[in-house]
C-alpha positions as CSV (number, residue, x, y, z in Angstrom):
1,M,-100.3,27.2,261.9
2,A,-98.1,27.2,258.8
3,F,-98.1,30.5,256.5
4,A,-96.0,31.3,253.7
5,L,-93.7,34.6,253.1
6,G,-93.7,37.2,250.3
7,I,-90.9,39.0,249.8
8,D,-91.2,41.8,246.8
9,T,-87.5,44.0,246.5
10,G,-88.7,46.6,244.4
11,G,-86.4,49.5,242.9
12,T,-87.6,51.6,246.1
13,Y,-89.5,49.3,248.5
14,T,-88.7,45.9,250.2
15,D,-92.0,44.4,250.7
16,A,-92.7,41.0,253.0
17,V,-96.0,39.4,253.6
18,L,-97.3,36.6,256.4
19,I,-100.3,34.7,254.5
20,D,-101.9,31.9,256.0
21,Q,-101.6,29.2,253.7
22,D,-104.4,27.4,254.1
23,G,-107.2,30.0,254.0
24,G,-104.9,33.0,251.7
25,A,-105.7,35.8,254.6
26,L,-103.0,38.2,254.8
27,L,-101.8,37.9,258.3
28,A,-99.5,41.1,258.7
29,S,-97.3,43.1,256.1
30,A,-94.5,45.5,256.1
31,K,-92.5,47.7,254.0
32,A,-88.5,48.5,254.2
33,L,-86.4,50.6,252.0
34,T,-84.5,48.7,249.1
35,T,-80.4,49.2,249.8
36,H,-79.3,48.1,246.6
37,H,-75.6,48.7,247.7
38,D,-76.8,45.7,250.0
39,L,-79.9,43.8,249.3
40,A,-79.4,41.7,253.0
41,L,-80.2,45.1,254.7
42,G,-83.3,46.0,253.2
43,I,-84.4,42.5,253.2
44,A,-83.5,41.8,256.7
45,G,-85.2,45.6,258.3
46,A,-88.9,43.8,256.1
47,L,-88.2,40.3,257.7
48,R,-88.3,42.2,261.2
49,E,-90.2,44.0,260.8
50,V,-93.1,42.1,258.8
51,F,-93.2,39.6,262.2
52,A,-93.2,42.9,264.5
53,A,-96.4,43.8,262.5
54,A,-97.8,40.5,263.4
55,A,-97.6,40.6,266.9
56,R,-98.8,44.2,267.3
57,K,-102.2,42.5,266.0
58,G,-101.8,39.4,268.6
59,R,-100.1,37.2,266.3
60,A,-96.5,36.5,267.5
61,L,-96.4,34.2,265.0
62,A,-93.1,31.8,265.4
63,P,-90.7,32.4,262.5
64,E,-89.9,28.2,262.2
65,S,-93.5,27.7,261.0
66,V,-93.0,29.6,258.1
67,A,-93.4,26.2,255.3
68,M,-92.5,28.0,252.2
69,V,-91.1,31.5,251.4
70,G,-91.3,33.2,247.9
71,L,-89.5,36.1,246.2
72,S,-90.1,38.4,243.4
73,T,-87.3,40.1,242.1
74,T,-86.1,42.8,239.7
75,L,-82.2,41.8,239.8
76,A,-82.4,40.2,236.6
77,T,-84.5,42.7,234.6
78,N,-82.0,45.1,236.0
79,A,-79.0,43.7,235.8
80,I,-80.1,42.5,231.4
81,V,-81.2,46.8,231.0
82,E,-77.8,47.9,232.8
83,D,-75.9,45.6,230.9
84,R,-74.8,44.2,233.6
85,G,-73.1,40.2,234.2
86,T,-70.1,38.4,234.3
87,P,-67.8,37.4,231.5
88,V,-69.1,34.8,229.5
89,C,-67.9,32.5,226.1
90,L,-70.3,32.0,223.7
91,L,-69.6,28.6,222.0
92,L,-71.4,28.5,218.4
93,F,-71.5,25.4,216.3
94,G,-73.0,25.4,212.9
95,Y,-73.1,29.0,212.7
96,D,-71.5,30.8,209.9
97,P,-69.5,33.7,211.1
98,E,-69.1,34.9,207.6
99,L,-73.1,35.4,207.5
100,I,-73.3,36.7,210.6
101,T,-70.5,39.5,210.4
102,N,-72.3,40.2,206.6
103,L,-75.8,40.5,208.3
104,R,-74.4,43.0,211.2
105,L,-76.0,40.2,213.4
106,A,-72.7,40.2,216.1
107,G,-73.8,42.7,218.0
108,E,-77.2,40.9,218.6
109,L,-75.3,38.3,220.3
110,V,-74.6,39.8,223.7
111,T,-70.6,39.0,224.4
112,S,-67.7,39.8,222.3
113,D,-66.0,36.4,223.2
114,V,-67.6,34.0,220.9
115,V,-65.9,30.8,219.5
116,Y,-67.1,29.8,216.1
117,L,-67.1,25.3,216.2
118,A,-68.0,23.0,213.3
119,G,-71.4,20.4,214.3
120,G,-74.9,21.8,214.6
121,H,-78.0,20.2,212.4
122,D,-79.9,21.0,209.9
123,S,-83.9,21.8,209.3
124,Q,-84.6,18.1,209.9
125,G,-83.0,17.7,212.3
126,E,-80.1,15.9,210.7
127,E,-76.4,16.0,211.8
128,A,-74.9,18.8,209.4
129,A,-71.3,18.0,210.6
130,P,-69.6,15.9,213.3
131,L,-68.9,18.4,216.8
132,D,-65.8,19.5,217.0
133,E,-64.8,18.4,220.1
134,E,-61.2,18.9,220.4
135,G,-61.7,22.9,219.0
136,L,-64.2,22.8,221.9
137,R,-61.5,21.7,224.4
138,Q,-59.0,23.9,223.1
139,A,-61.3,27.1,223.8
140,V,-62.9,26.0,227.6
141,L,-59.2,25.6,228.4
142,A,-58.3,28.0,227.1
143,R,-60.8,30.7,228.7
144,R,-59.5,29.1,232.3
145,G,-60.0,32.0,235.2
146,Q,-61.1,34.4,232.5
147,V,-64.9,33.6,232.5
148,D,-67.3,32.4,234.8
149,A,-69.5,30.9,232.6
150,F,-70.4,29.1,228.9
151,A,-73.2,29.7,227.1
152,I,-74.0,26.9,224.0
153,S,-75.8,27.3,220.9
154,G,-76.1,24.1,218.2
155,Y,-77.8,25.5,214.6
156,F,-81.1,23.8,214.8
157,G,-80.5,23.1,218.1
158,V,-84.2,23.1,218.8
159,R,-84.5,20.1,216.4
160,N,-81.5,17.9,217.7
161,P,-80.0,19.0,221.0
162,S,-77.2,16.2,220.9
163,H,-74.3,18.4,220.1
164,E,-75.6,20.9,222.8
165,L,-75.8,18.3,225.1
166,R,-72.6,16.7,224.6
167,A,-70.6,20.0,224.5
168,K,-72.6,21.1,227.6
169,V,-70.9,17.6,229.6
170,L,-68.0,18.3,228.2
171,V,-67.7,22.1,229.2
172,E,-68.3,21.2,232.3
173,E,-66.3,18.9,233.4
174,L,-63.5,20.7,231.6
175,S,-64.1,23.7,233.3
176,G,-66.4,23.4,236.3
177,L,-68.0,26.2,235.3
178,P,-71.8,26.2,234.9
179,A,-72.8,26.0,230.8
180,T,-76.4,26.9,229.5
181,C,-77.8,25.5,226.0
182,G,-80.1,27.4,223.6
183,H,-82.8,24.4,223.6
184,E,-83.0,24.6,227.3
185,L,-84.4,28.0,227.4
186,S,-86.6,28.1,224.3
187,S,-87.9,25.5,221.5
188,R,-88.9,28.0,218.6
189,L,-86.8,28.6,215.9
190,D,-84.4,32.4,215.7
191,S,-80.6,30.9,216.2
192,V,-79.3,34.4,216.4
193,R,-81.6,35.2,219.1
194,R,-81.9,31.7,220.8
195,A,-78.4,31.8,221.6
196,A,-78.5,35.9,222.7
197,T,-80.6,34.3,225.4
198,A,-78.7,31.6,226.5
199,T,-75.9,34.4,226.7
200,L,-77.8,36.7,228.9
201,N,-78.4,33.7,231.2
202,A,-75.5,32.2,231.3
203,R,-74.2,36.1,232.7
204,L,-76.8,36.5,234.9
205,I,-76.4,33.2,237.2
206,P,-73.1,34.4,239.0
207,L,-75.4,37.3,239.9
208,L,-78.7,35.2,241.3
209,R,-76.6,32.9,243.5
210,S,-75.2,36.4,245.2
211,L,-79.4,37.4,245.8
212,I,-80.2,33.4,246.8
213,T,-77.5,33.8,249.1
214,T,-78.1,37.3,250.8
215,V,-81.8,36.1,250.9
216,R,-81.1,32.7,252.5
217,R,-78.6,34.1,255.0
218,S,-80.9,36.8,255.9
219,L,-83.8,34.0,256.3
220,D,-81.4,31.8,258.3
221,A,-80.3,34.8,260.8
222,E,-84.3,35.0,261.7
223,G,-84.8,31.5,261.9
224,I,-86.6,30.4,258.9
225,G,-85.6,27.5,257.2
226,A,-88.1,27.3,254.7
227,P,-87.5,26.5,250.9
228,L,-86.6,29.5,248.5
229,M,-89.1,30.1,245.5
230,I,-88.4,32.7,243.0
231,V,-91.2,34.0,241.1
232,K,-90.4,33.3,236.9
233,G,-91.7,36.4,234.6
234,D,-94.6,34.0,233.6
235,G,-95.5,34.3,237.5
236,S,-95.0,31.5,238.3
237,L,-92.8,29.9,241.0
238,V,-89.7,27.6,240.9
239,Q,-87.8,26.5,243.5
240,A,-84.5,28.4,244.3
241,E,-82.2,25.6,242.7
242,W,-83.9,25.8,239.5
243,A,-83.6,29.5,239.2
244,L,-80.3,29.3,239.7
245,R,-79.7,27.4,236.5
246,R,-82.6,29.4,234.6
247,P,-82.1,33.1,235.9
248,I,-83.2,34.5,232.7
249,E,-86.5,32.9,232.8
250,T,-87.1,35.6,236.6
251,I,-86.8,38.5,234.0
252,L,-90.0,40.4,234.8
253,S,-90.5,38.8,237.8
254,G,-91.4,41.8,239.8
255,P,-94.6,42.7,237.0
256,A,-95.3,39.2,237.3
257,A,-96.1,39.0,241.0
258,S,-98.3,42.9,240.9
259,V,-100.2,40.6,238.8
260,A,-100.5,37.8,240.4
261,G,-101.2,39.4,243.5
262,A,-103.5,42.3,241.6
263,W,-105.5,38.9,240.8
264,H,-105.7,37.4,244.1
265,L,-106.6,40.3,246.5
266,A,-109.2,41.8,243.5
267,G,-111.1,38.2,242.7
268,R,-111.4,39.6,239.5
269,R,-110.7,37.4,236.7
270,D,-110.7,40.0,234.1
271,G,-109.4,43.2,234.2
272,W,-106.7,45.8,233.4
273,V,-104.1,45.7,236.3
274,I,-102.0,48.8,237.3
275,D,-99.5,48.6,239.2
276,V,-97.8,52.4,240.4
277,G,-94.1,52.2,241.8
278,G,-91.6,54.6,242.4
279,T,-89.6,54.4,239.1
280,T,-92.6,53.2,236.3
281,T,-95.8,51.7,236.1
282,D,-96.2,48.8,234.5
283,I,-99.9,47.7,232.8
284,A,-101.1,44.0,231.9
285,V,-104.3,42.3,231.0
286,L,-105.8,39.7,233.0
287,N,-108.2,37.1,231.2
288,G,-110.0,34.3,232.7
289,G,-107.9,34.8,235.7
290,L,-104.8,34.3,233.6
291,P,-102.5,37.3,232.5
292,R,-101.9,37.3,229.0
293,L,-98.2,36.4,227.6
294,N,-96.2,37.5,225.0
295,P,-95.4,34.5,223.1
296,D,-92.7,36.8,221.1
297,G,-91.2,36.8,224.1
298,A,-89.6,39.6,226.3
299,R,-87.7,42.3,224.7
300,V,-85.4,44.0,228.2
301,G,-83.5,46.5,227.6
302,R,-81.9,46.8,224.3
303,W,-82.0,42.7,224.6
304,R,-84.8,40.7,222.4
305,T,-85.1,37.4,224.4
306,M,-87.0,34.3,223.5
307,I,-88.0,33.9,227.3
308,E,-92.1,33.8,227.1
309,T,-93.7,36.4,230.3
310,V,-96.5,38.0,230.7
311,D,-97.0,40.7,228.1
312,I,-96.1,44.1,230.1
313,H,-96.7,47.3,228.9
314,T,-94.1,49.4,231.1
315,A,-94.0,53.5,231.4
316,G,-91.3,55.6,233.5
317,L,-94.0,57.4,235.7
318,G,-93.7,56.9,239.5
319,G,-94.6,57.6,243.0
320,D,-90.5,58.9,242.3
321,S,-90.5,60.6,238.7
322,H,-88.4,63.7,238.4
323,V,-91.1,66.9,238.5
324,R,-89.5,70.1,236.8
325,L,-90.8,72.5,234.3
326,D,-89.4,72.6,230.9
327,P,-87.3,75.6,230.4
328,G,-88.9,76.9,227.3
329,S,-91.9,77.3,227.8
330,G,-93.0,76.5,231.8
331,R,-94.5,72.8,230.7
332,L,-94.9,70.6,233.6
333,L,-92.6,67.6,233.1
334,I,-93.1,64.3,234.9
335,G,-90.6,61.9,234.3
336,P,-88.8,59.5,233.3
337,R,-86.3,60.6,234.9
338,R,-86.2,59.6,238.7
339,A,-85.0,61.0,241.7
340,V,-85.0,60.6,245.5
341,P,-88.4,62.6,246.7
342,L,-87.5,65.5,248.7
343,C,-89.7,64.4,251.9
344,Q,-87.2,61.3,252.0
345,L,-84.0,63.2,251.1
346,A,-85.1,65.4,254.3
347,S,-86.2,62.3,256.3
348,H,-82.5,61.4,256.4
349,H,-80.9,64.4,255.8
350,P,-82.7,67.2,258.0
351,E,-80.0,69.9,256.7
352,V,-82.1,69.7,253.7
353,V,-85.0,71.7,254.6
354,E,-82.8,74.8,255.8
355,E,-81.1,74.6,252.1
356,L,-84.9,74.4,250.7
357,R,-85.8,77.8,253.2
358,L,-82.8,79.6,251.9
359,Q,-83.0,78.8,247.8
360,S,-86.8,80.3,248.3
361,V,-85.3,83.3,249.4
362,D,-82.4,84.0,247.0
363,G,-84.2,84.0,243.9
364,R,-81.0,83.3,241.9
365,D,-80.6,79.6,239.0
366,P,-84.5,78.9,240.0
367,R,-83.6,75.9,237.4
368,L,-81.5,74.6,239.8
369,C,-83.2,75.0,243.0
370,G,-84.5,72.2,245.1
371,Q,-82.4,69.2,242.8
372,F,-79.5,67.7,245.2
373,V,-76.8,65.8,244.3
374,L,-75.8,62.3,246.5
375,A,-73.1,59.6,246.0
376,H,-74.4,56.3,244.6
377,Q,-71.8,53.9,244.0
378,R,-68.0,54.8,242.6
379,P,-67.0,54.9,239.2
380,R,-66.5,51.8,237.2
381,S,-63.6,53.5,235.4
382,A,-61.1,55.7,236.4
383,E,-61.9,59.6,237.9
384,R,-61.4,62.7,236.0
385,P,-59.6,64.9,238.2
386,A,-62.9,66.9,238.6
387,D,-65.0,63.7,239.8
388,A,-62.2,63.0,242.5
389,E,-63.1,66.3,244.0
390,L,-66.8,66.1,243.1
391,L,-67.2,62.5,244.7
392,G,-65.1,63.6,247.8
393,R,-67.8,66.3,248.8
394,L,-70.7,63.7,248.2
395,D,-69.0,61.5,250.3
396,S,-71.5,62.2,253.4
397,V,-74.1,64.3,252.9
398,P,-76.1,65.7,250.0
399,L,-75.7,68.5,248.4
400,S,-78.0,70.5,246.5
401,L,-77.3,71.3,242.6
402,R,-77.0,75.1,242.7
403,H,-74.3,75.5,245.5
404,L,-72.3,72.6,243.8
405,A,-72.4,74.8,240.4
406,Q,-71.9,78.3,242.8
407,T,-69.0,76.8,244.3
408,H,-67.4,73.8,242.6
409,S,-64.3,74.3,240.0
410,Y,-66.1,74.0,236.6
411,G,-68.7,76.4,238.1
412,H,-72.1,76.3,235.9
413,L,-70.4,72.7,233.6
414,V,-70.6,70.8,237.1
415,V,-74.3,70.7,236.1
416,G,-73.7,69.0,232.8
417,R,-71.0,66.8,234.9
418,V,-73.7,65.5,237.1
419,A,-76.3,64.5,234.7
420,E,-73.4,62.1,232.5
421,L,-72.8,60.3,236.5
422,E,-76.1,60.1,237.0
423,G,-76.6,58.1,234.1
424,L,-73.0,56.2,234.9
425,Q,-75.5,55.4,238.3
426,V,-72.4,57.0,240.0
427,V,-74.4,59.7,241.6
428,R,-78.5,60.3,242.6
429,R,-79.9,63.2,241.9
430,A,-83.5,63.8,244.4
431,G,-86.2,66.6,243.5
432,F,-89.7,67.0,243.4
433,T,-91.7,65.0,242.7
434,P,-95.4,63.1,242.5
435,T,-94.8,61.7,246.2
436,D,-93.8,65.6,247.6
437,A,-97.1,66.3,245.4
438,L,-99.4,63.6,247.9
439,H,-97.2,65.1,251.1
440,V,-98.2,69.0,250.4
441,L,-102.0,67.6,249.4
442,G,-102.0,65.9,252.9
443,Q,-102.9,62.2,250.8
444,F,-99.5,61.2,251.7
445,D,-97.4,60.9,255.2
446,R,-94.7,59.2,254.9
447,W,-91.5,61.2,255.6
448,D,-91.3,65.2,255.8
449,P,-93.9,67.4,254.5
450,Q,-91.4,70.6,255.3
451,A,-89.3,69.6,252.5
452,A,-92.1,68.6,250.3
453,M,-93.6,72.1,250.1
454,L,-90.7,73.8,249.8
455,G,-90.4,72.2,247.2
456,A,-93.5,72.8,245.6
457,Q,-93.5,76.2,246.5
458,L,-89.5,77.1,244.3
459,L,-91.7,75.0,241.2
460,A,-94.5,76.7,241.6
461,A,-93.2,80.7,242.0
462,Q,-92.4,80.3,238.4
463,R,-95.1,79.8,237.0
464,G,-97.9,82.0,239.6
465,Q,-99.3,79.4,241.1
466,T,-100.2,78.4,245.1
467,A,-98.3,75.0,246.6
468,E,-101.6,73.1,247.0
469,E,-102.2,75.1,242.9
470,F,-99.1,73.2,241.4
471,C,-99.5,69.5,243.3
472,A,-102.7,69.6,242.5
473,E,-101.8,70.0,238.8
474,V,-98.7,67.4,239.0
475,V,-101.4,64.8,240.6
476,A,-104.0,65.4,237.4
477,E,-101.2,65.4,235.0
478,F,-99.6,62.4,236.7
479,S,-103.6,60.9,236.2
480,R,-104.2,61.7,232.4
481,R,-100.4,60.2,232.1
482,L,-101.4,56.9,233.5
483,G,-104.8,56.8,231.5
484,T,-102.9,57.8,227.9
485,Q,-100.8,55.0,228.7
486,L,-103.3,52.3,229.5
487,L,-105.0,53.0,225.8
488,A,-101.2,52.9,224.5
489,K,-101.1,49.6,225.8
490,A,-105.0,48.6,225.1
491,L,-105.0,49.8,221.5
492,G,-101.2,48.7,221.1
493,D,-102.4,45.0,221.9
494,E,-105.3,45.7,218.6
495,D,-102.2,46.3,215.8
496,C,-101.9,50.5,216.7
497,P,-98.5,50.9,216.2
498,P,-96.5,51.8,218.6
499,G,-96.1,55.4,219.4
500,W,-99.7,55.8,217.5
501,E,-100.6,58.7,221.0
502,H,-97.7,60.8,220.1
503,E,-99.1,61.7,216.7
504,A,-100.7,65.2,216.5
505,G,-104.0,64.2,216.0
506,A,-104.4,61.6,218.5
507,N,-102.9,63.6,220.8
508,A,-105.4,66.1,220.4
509,L,-108.4,63.6,220.6
510,L,-106.7,62.1,224.1
511,G,-106.0,65.8,225.3
512,R,-109.4,66.0,224.9
513,S,-110.9,62.8,226.2
514,L,-108.6,62.5,229.3
515,G,-109.3,66.4,230.5
516,R,-106.0,68.2,229.5
517,V,-107.8,70.3,226.3
518,S,-111.1,72.4,228.5
519,S,-111.5,75.2,225.9
520,S,-112.1,73.9,222.4
521,E,-115.5,73.2,220.3
522,V,-114.4,69.5,220.2
523,T,-115.5,66.7,222.9
524,C,-114.4,63.4,223.3
525,A,-115.1,60.5,225.6
526,V,-113.6,56.8,225.7
527,A,-114.4,53.7,227.4
528,L,-112.1,50.7,228.9
529,R,-114.6,47.5,228.7
530,L,-112.8,45.8,231.5
531,P,-112.4,47.3,235.0
532,I,-109.1,48.4,236.4
533,V,-107.7,46.5,239.0
534,A,-104.9,49.4,240.4
535,V,-102.1,48.2,242.8
536,G,-99.6,49.8,244.3
537,A,-99.0,52.6,247.4
538,P,-100.3,55.6,245.9
539,V,-102.8,54.5,243.8
540,A,-106.1,55.7,245.5
541,A,-104.5,59.2,244.9
542,Y,-104.5,59.0,241.1
543,L,-106.7,56.1,239.5
544,P,-110.2,57.6,240.7
545,A,-109.3,60.7,238.0
546,T,-107.8,58.1,235.2
547,A,-111.0,55.6,235.6
548,G,-112.7,58.8,235.1
549,H,-111.8,59.7,232.5
550,L,-111.9,56.4,230.9
551,R,-115.4,55.5,231.9
552,T,-114.5,52.2,233.5
553,D,-115.0,50.8,236.7
554,L,-112.1,51.3,239.3
555,V,-110.4,48.1,241.7
556,I,-108.3,48.9,244.7
557,P,-108.1,46.3,246.5
558,E,-107.0,46.0,250.4
559,Y,-103.5,45.9,250.7
560,A,-103.1,47.0,247.3
561,E,-100.0,48.7,248.5
562,V,-98.3,45.3,249.1
563,A,-99.8,43.3,246.2
564,N,-95.9,42.4,244.6
565,A,-95.1,40.3,247.6
566,I,-98.4,38.5,248.2
567,G,-97.9,37.9,244.4
568,A,-95.2,36.3,245.4
569,V,-96.6,33.4,247.2
570,V,-100.4,32.9,245.4
571,N,-99.2,31.2,242.2
572,G,-97.8,27.0,241.9
573,V,-95.2,26.1,239.6
574,V,-95.7,25.9,235.3
575,Q,-93.5,24.8,233.0
576,R,-94.3,24.7,229.1
577,L,-93.3,22.6,226.3
578,R,-94.2,22.6,222.4
579,V,-93.7,19.8,220.2
580,L,-93.1,20.1,216.3
581,I,-94.6,17.1,214.1
582,Q,-93.9,17.2,210.6
583,P,-94.1,15.6,207.7
584,R,-91.5,13.6,205.6
585,E,-91.0,11.1,202.8
586,A,-92.5,7.9,204.5
587,G,-94.3,9.1,207.5
588,Y,-93.8,11.5,210.2
589,R,-90.8,13.6,213.3
590,C,-91.4,14.5,215.8
591,Y,-89.3,17.1,217.2
592,L,-89.2,16.1,221.3
593,P,-87.1,17.3,224.2
594,G,-84.0,15.7,223.8
595,E,-84.4,13.5,220.5
596,I,-86.4,13.2,217.6
597,L,-88.9,10.6,216.8
598,D,-89.5,8.9,213.3
599,V,-93.4,7.7,213.0
600,F,-95.0,6.4,210.3
601,D,-99.0,7.6,211.0
602,L,-99.8,11.0,212.6
603,E,-101.8,10.1,215.6
604,E,-99.4,7.6,216.5
605,G,-96.9,10.3,216.4
606,V,-99.0,12.6,218.4
607,R,-100.1,9.5,221.2
608,R,-96.2,9.2,221.5
609,A,-95.3,12.9,221.8
610,T,-97.7,13.6,224.4
611,A,-96.7,10.4,226.3
612,E,-92.8,11.6,226.5
613,A,-93.7,15.2,226.6
614,T,-96.0,14.3,229.7
615,A,-93.6,12.6,231.7
616,H,-90.9,14.9,231.1
617,L,-93.1,17.6,232.1
618,R,-94.0,16.0,235.4
619,Q,-90.1,15.4,235.5
620,L,-89.4,19.2,235.1
621,A,-92.2,20.8,237.6
622,A,-90.7,18.8,240.2
623,Q,-87.8,19.7,239.5
624,A,-89.1,23.2,240.1
625,G,-90.9,22.3,243.6
626,A,-94.3,20.8,242.3
627,P,-94.1,16.9,242.6
628,Q,-97.4,16.6,241.4
629,A,-98.6,18.5,238.6
630,E,-101.6,18.0,235.8
631,V,-100.7,18.1,232.1
632,Q,-102.5,20.1,229.5
633,L,-102.7,20.0,226.0
634,V,-103.6,22.1,223.2
635,R,-103.1,20.4,219.5
636,E,-103.4,23.0,216.6
637,D,-103.0,21.5,213.0
638,R,-101.6,23.7,210.4
639,L,-102.5,23.4,206.4
640,A,-102.2,25.2,203.9
641,R,-103.1,25.8,200.2
642,D,-102.4,24.7,197.2
643,A,-102.6,25.7,193.3
644,Y,-105.7,23.9,192.8
645,G,-107.4,24.7,195.9
646,G,-106.7,21.6,198.2
647,E,-105.5,21.7,202.0
648,V,-101.9,20.4,202.1
649,F,-101.0,19.4,205.8
650,V,-98.1,20.9,207.1
651,E,-97.4,20.3,210.7
652,T,-99.3,19.7,214.1
653,E,-97.8,21.6,217.1
654,L,-98.7,20.4,220.2
655,A,-98.8,23.0,223.3
656,F,-98.1,21.4,227.2
657,T,-99.0,23.1,230.2
658,A,-98.1,21.8,233.7
659,V,-99.2,22.9,236.7
660,G,-98.1,22.3,239.8
661,G,-100.4,22.9,243.5
662,L,-98.2,25.0,245.7
663,G,-99.0,28.5,246.5
664,L,-102.1,29.6,247.4
665,R,-105.3,29.9,245.5
């Protein structure tokens, strides 16, 4: 039997699944905690457990029978959000440095190491100035040993990439380092954003190489020699070698895999996909079995890229969201900050339970009770003396925030410094979470329910509630917030302004429609036309109430808790290309990948462009992992009204999509 292995390295868990390649049936699944300091440990644990799970079901599967491995990963997304990456030099040809400075766009270029050189083209693809090869040589040689990659962008490089291509050859010959060209990643105009996208890609290459090496080593250790595929942000797959050249295409890989997995498991071609994870909840829509893409390019952290990905709405709401009370009003707060659940912390550090018991009878510092601090990683900059004292005490065990405030040389001021170190990812916070609430209510049973109960009692006492009442309120509020986020996405797609749900009137109506406000003379009902397909480990606890508030059907497919790993192997290879044809004084100009084609007749241009683009896309699909690919074409002729009311031809855009069978359908 040939089967596929799907792996998802999420923020909380690393999931693994084994799927029959012929029928698509799930044979076994497993979860292991993601080990952020060394991903290989979590991946290896998930691999061992998934084969053991198969054996327990009477299916002793041989690792050498794995025909394909698919990986979805948050690495690229997290690296961009956290501003991590290797040193990169950006080479710009034909850009105006004075204009960039005057428009305050220098900060949009990602790196401060920017070299402006002569070259570039105009909007018609004609050379504006010869390429400054000597200046390029000097810039590259001067950066030996200082950078790990180069990014290259020529002005109007998408109209004529010849300067970018020549520069790439020279850079790689002179430095031996990888170089990314802007036209390779997007065919759309926007010179600054294209340069930024190329720079982000170059920064990610060494990081993804390290991840792929780690995964490959883990697979080899288990005797798995199958080819490794990576999930792109549009849900399709590419070979690992391809992803190494274009790692930025893997941004939003995890959410894209969850959409693909939800579609495969639920068998629904239309619906709202909600993936509730540990840190965030991702929301997307399926139409005709395909996820809607974001044509404007994904925004990750503070950067706007030109990479088309699944159109995802991400909310800082997950099973590990920190639950606390507003100091002034006592109002329930959930997220967006993440915390290690108390039940999980106690399962690894049983002494936490005794500390929670002491806090429950002490009564001092109620706002600090139920919170702990763990070492995460050493600071990137020099430590303050007080930081050294704090981190030294956290080397082996977590410490309660209350204990630190009472014993640290900074006193209660240490609480603020802990928050700063948490923001720098030097320490992690543990506290009460929705996952703890589910343990108290008996709706989830994975770790230590005693620690969860004690944490709930500490918070409930401040509101005069029982632990069960408090936890039921946490779950209900979590469900309502999921509903708010889903409506925010749905109406945002219909051009409602961002943040509309926070406006006073809208908030009042949402409170009544989602059950947050019960004592009012006004009632309000909201209904979704499409069903909800929910994936993620805890969705059975939260989504029934959400679907009830929004008066729609709810589908929770079997194996919903490992949908992301399933989504890592169920799709095939997809490559896209846009070709523009514009009129000239005599005839038409076709802007093809790597060349310009001038013709006298529009239909002749369409025919020749189609032949060239089809051959090019099939070659790309083969490099990405699909030797056979079907190419589809969508043509759009754009017209404009002239001063006399007639129509004038503006341009023709040919959108090509190559789809190659590889995954499971």
